[in-house]
Backbone as numpy.savetxt, mean C-alpha at the origin, in Angstrom:
# Nx Ny Nz CAx CAy CAz Cx Cy Cz
-34.97 7.60 2.85 -34.93 6.22 3.05 -36.35 5.97 2.45
-35.59 5.02 1.19 -37.09 4.45 0.37 -37.75 3.43 0.87
-39.07 3.68 0.72 -40.23 2.61 1.05 -39.93 1.05 0.76
-39.25 0.27 1.04 -39.17 -1.34 0.54 -40.81 -1.98 0.16
-40.50 -2.48 -0.59 -41.55 -3.82 -1.13 -41.74 -4.79 -0.17
-42.72 -5.71 0.39 -42.33 -6.91 0.88 -41.80 -7.87 0.44
-42.02 -8.01 -1.44 -41.29 -9.20 -2.39 -40.18 -8.51 -2.35
-39.00 -7.09 -2.41 -37.93 -7.02 -2.19 -37.22 -7.59 -0.98
-37.68 -6.77 -0.10 -37.53 -7.57 1.46 -37.30 -9.37 1.57
-38.20 -10.12 1.01 -38.02 -11.15 0.75 -37.12 -12.28 0.44
-36.64 -10.86 -1.01 -36.06 -11.70 -1.86 -35.12 -11.08 -1.00
-34.64 -10.23 -0.59 -33.03 -9.95 -0.44 -32.47 -10.98 0.82
-34.15 -11.04 1.66 -33.48 -11.73 2.82 -33.08 -13.58 2.03
-33.63 -13.99 1.39 -33.38 -15.39 1.22 -32.40 -15.22 0.38
-31.29 -13.79 -0.10 -30.24 -13.97 -1.06 -28.92 -13.62 0.16
-29.35 -13.92 1.70 -29.06 -13.64 2.89 -28.39 -15.13 3.25
-27.73 -14.99 3.89 -26.89 -16.62 3.86 -25.82 -17.25 4.99
-25.81 -17.65 5.92 -24.87 -17.86 6.45 -24.51 -19.02 6.14
-22.93 -19.28 5.94 -22.27 -20.50 5.21 -21.84 -21.37 6.85
-22.15 -22.70 6.63 -21.30 -23.62 7.19 -20.51 -24.11 6.95
-19.96 -23.90 5.85 -18.42 -24.50 5.13 -18.25 -23.86 4.46
-16.80 -24.15 3.85 -16.65 -23.62 2.25 -17.20 -23.88 1.24
-17.73 -24.90 1.38 -18.50 -25.94 0.23 -19.46 -25.61 -0.76
-20.23 -25.00 0.76 -21.71 -23.65 0.35 -21.07 -22.24 0.03
-20.36 -21.91 0.33 -19.17 -20.66 -0.89 -19.50 -20.90 -1.85
-19.40 -22.40 -2.90 -19.13 -22.53 -4.08 -20.76 -22.37 -4.40
-21.60 -22.29 -3.94 -22.84 -22.66 -4.67 -24.02 -21.29 -4.50
-22.63 -19.76 -4.69 -22.92 -18.21 -4.63 -23.88 -18.34 -6.07
-24.80 -17.47 -6.32 -25.74 -17.41 -7.64 -24.49 -15.89 -7.93
-23.79 -15.22 -7.24 -22.58 -14.22 -7.85 -21.75 -14.80 -8.20
-20.62 -13.87 -9.21 -19.57 -15.03 -9.71 -18.91 -13.66 -8.72
-17.77 -14.12 -7.49 -16.90 -13.57 -6.82 -16.33 -12.81 -7.84
-15.85 -11.34 -6.90 -14.60 -10.04 -7.78 -13.03 -10.76 -7.74
-12.62 -11.58 -9.00 -11.53 -11.60 -9.47 -10.76 -10.36 -9.84
-10.89 -9.90 -10.70 -9.74 -8.85 -10.98 -9.97 -7.63 -10.66
-9.46 -7.68 -9.21 -9.64 -6.19 -8.45 -8.32 -5.46 -8.82
-8.62 -4.31 -8.56 -7.60 -3.67 -8.10 -6.21 -4.26 -7.72
-4.69 -4.08 -7.61 -3.98 -4.43 -6.91 -3.57 -3.60 -5.43
-3.66 -4.33 -4.76 -3.06 -3.29 -3.72 -1.99 -2.03 -3.61
-1.99 -0.56 -2.99 -1.60 -0.02 -2.93 0.51 -0.93 -2.32
0.60 -2.43 -1.58 0.86 -2.03 -0.72 1.96 -2.80 -1.77
0.96 -3.30 -3.34 1.62 -4.26 -4.22 2.65 -3.46 -5.52
2.90 -1.65 -5.33 3.52 -1.06 -5.94 4.46 -1.89 -6.96
4.19 -1.59 -8.16 5.76 -1.50 -8.63 6.17 -1.34 -9.87
8.00 -1.69 -8.78 8.84 -0.42 -9.45 9.22 -0.47 -10.89
9.39 -1.61 -11.20 9.29 -2.07 -13.11 10.96 -1.68 -13.29
11.28 -1.82 -11.84 12.94 -2.54 -11.99 13.63 -0.95 -12.14
12.94 0.43 -11.86 13.70 1.98 -12.04 14.75 1.65 -10.15
16.14 2.03 -11.35 16.98 2.54 -9.91 16.54 3.86 -9.12
16.97 3.00 -7.64 16.52 3.89 -6.56 17.76 4.47 -6.20
18.19 5.81 -5.20 19.20 5.26 -3.87 18.74 5.72 -2.85
19.36 4.93 -1.48 18.55 5.08 -0.51 20.20 5.43 0.55
20.23 6.44 1.26 21.16 7.42 1.56 20.76 7.74 3.24
21.43 7.81 3.64 21.52 8.39 5.50 21.97 9.62 5.70
21.27 10.53 5.96 21.64 11.78 6.34 21.43 12.70 7.48
22.67 13.06 7.95 22.65 13.91 9.15 22.37 15.14 9.35
23.01 15.03 8.62 23.56 16.97 8.67 22.66 18.19 8.19
22.96 19.30 9.59 21.57 19.94 9.13 20.11 19.52 10.24
19.97 18.31 10.71 19.04 18.07 11.85 19.75 17.40 13.13
20.37 18.30 13.60 20.67 18.76 15.32 22.09 17.16 16.00
22.38 16.46 15.24 22.77 15.34 14.62 21.06 13.98 14.31
20.70 14.02 13.91 19.74 13.36 14.26 19.42 12.83 12.86
19.38 11.28 12.17 19.72 10.37 11.27 18.60 10.47 10.58
19.03 10.43 8.84 17.27 10.88 8.36 17.47 9.69 7.36
16.58 8.82 6.66 16.83 8.02 5.91 16.07 8.48 4.55
16.59 9.19 3.61 16.25 9.82 1.88 16.09 8.86 1.01
15.19 8.43 0.09 14.97 7.65 -1.03 14.75 8.84 -2.27
16.13 8.80 -3.32 15.62 9.46 -4.26 16.03 8.73 -5.62
15.44 9.17 -6.81 16.04 8.90 -7.65 14.55 8.37 -8.20
13.29 8.95 -7.54 11.86 7.98 -7.60 10.52 9.43 -9.05
10.65 8.48 -9.80 10.36 9.55 -10.74 8.77 9.57 -10.96
7.92 9.78 -10.06 7.14 9.27 -9.75 5.47 10.72 -9.69
4.63 11.38 -9.84 3.65 11.97 -9.82 3.52 11.69 -8.13
3.06 13.57 -7.33 2.84 13.31 -5.89 2.67 12.33 -4.87
0.82 11.89 -5.45 0.22 11.15 -5.31 0.78 9.63 -5.61
1.96 8.88 -6.04 2.16 8.10 -5.99 3.84 8.24 -5.48
4.14 9.46 -4.75 5.37 9.14 -4.50 4.77 9.59 -2.76
3.52 9.85 -2.25 2.83 9.39 -1.13 2.29 8.72 -0.68
2.10 7.60 -1.47 1.55 6.90 -1.14 2.81 5.08 -0.98
3.82 5.77 -1.78 5.30 4.83 -1.16 5.37 5.23 0.47
5.92 7.14 0.21 6.06 6.99 1.69 5.55 6.30 2.65
4.40 5.95 2.06 3.14 6.31 3.95 3.30 4.27 3.82
3.84 3.51 2.38 4.44 2.12 2.41 5.49 1.09 3.30
6.25 2.80 3.42 7.91 2.64 3.54 7.57 2.95 5.21
7.02 4.23 5.64 6.39 4.11 6.74 5.99 3.74 7.78
5.40 2.64 7.73 4.54 0.85 7.64 5.34 0.23 8.27
5.70 -0.27 7.17 6.98 -1.11 6.86 8.17 -1.39 8.17
8.93 0.45 8.27 9.53 0.34 9.18 8.73 0.99 10.34
7.83 1.31 11.23 7.56 1.47 11.72 7.85 3.16 12.20
8.14 4.08 11.39 8.72 5.28 11.93 7.91 6.77 11.80
7.53 7.82 11.08 7.71 9.04 10.77 8.22 9.05 9.23
7.81 9.90 8.54 8.76 10.62 7.43 7.63 11.33 6.94
8.76 11.93 5.68 7.69 13.13 4.39 8.48 12.97 3.55
7.75 13.49 2.69 8.17 13.27 1.24 8.23 15.10 0.54
9.69 15.39 0.09 10.48 16.94 0.15 10.99 16.78 -0.93
10.51 17.92 -1.74 10.77 17.85 -2.95 11.78 16.38 -3.96
10.93 15.95 -4.51 11.38 15.36 -4.89 11.88 13.73 -3.88
11.67 13.37 -2.65 12.75 13.05 -2.00 11.69 12.08 -0.84
11.83 11.21 -0.22 11.19 10.55 0.58 12.54 10.38 1.41
11.28 11.42 2.36 12.50 10.98 4.35 11.77 10.50 5.56
12.63 9.30 5.60 12.08 8.38 6.75 12.84 8.82 7.65
12.42 8.77 9.46 12.58 9.75 10.43 13.90 7.92 10.85
15.11 7.88 11.40 16.24 7.97 11.66 16.79 6.31 10.55
17.89 6.02 11.70 18.65 4.51 10.20 18.06 3.45 9.79
17.84 3.29 8.86 16.44 2.52 7.87 16.81 2.35 6.98
18.16 2.23 6.79 18.70 1.84 5.68 17.88 0.65 4.87
18.77 -0.32 5.85 18.70 -1.50 5.88 16.68 -1.69 5.01
15.84 -1.92 6.26 14.60 -1.46 5.98 13.98 -1.15 4.91
14.10 0.05 3.87 13.54 0.86 3.02 14.31 0.12 1.65
15.78 0.10 1.89 16.27 -1.38 0.53 15.52 -2.06 0.43
15.45 -2.93 1.12 14.25 -4.36 1.45 13.47 -4.25 1.32
12.21 -2.97 1.46 11.31 -2.94 0.66 10.26 -3.08 -0.27
11.94 -1.86 -0.85 11.94 -1.26 -2.19 12.55 -2.01 -3.44
12.89 -2.97 -2.83 13.65 -4.73 -3.91 12.04 -5.20 -4.06
11.25 -5.47 -2.35 9.91 -6.42 -2.57 9.44 -5.68 -4.22
9.09 -4.08 -3.73 8.85 -3.47 -4.81 8.74 -3.79 -5.72
10.04 -3.89 -6.94 10.90 -4.38 -7.92 11.58 -2.82 -8.49
12.19 -2.60 -7.21 12.75 -0.98 -7.56 14.53 -1.93 -7.34
14.93 -1.50 -8.32 16.67 -1.13 -8.23 17.20 -0.81 -7.28
17.59 -0.85 -6.03 17.68 -0.12 -4.86 19.94 -0.11 -5.28
20.35 0.91 -5.03 22.10 1.82 -5.66 22.60 2.06 -3.80
């Protein structure tokens, strides 16, 4: 750790201030960060069409909701899968360019995808 001079420490302590009201917050010397990158939860589908279907074939009777038709790179697919899994409260994965969410989550997945500006078929 680097040694800190007394001047820089006192300057730092002057800048540290506890606010008692929101009006004091306006007196900040530094501008607030307004142009933050959009959150991952605000993913924009830009009107792309996707298909949501329920599948039980080859899963010993267990149902899986499948989202197909997404044309993204694998990292974006993982982010969308994470968002859908959190929203549905279920597990899931990305396989062969499709997102699989455990259970019958058709309504929830369709709702979240429409919020993300996808056209659900």
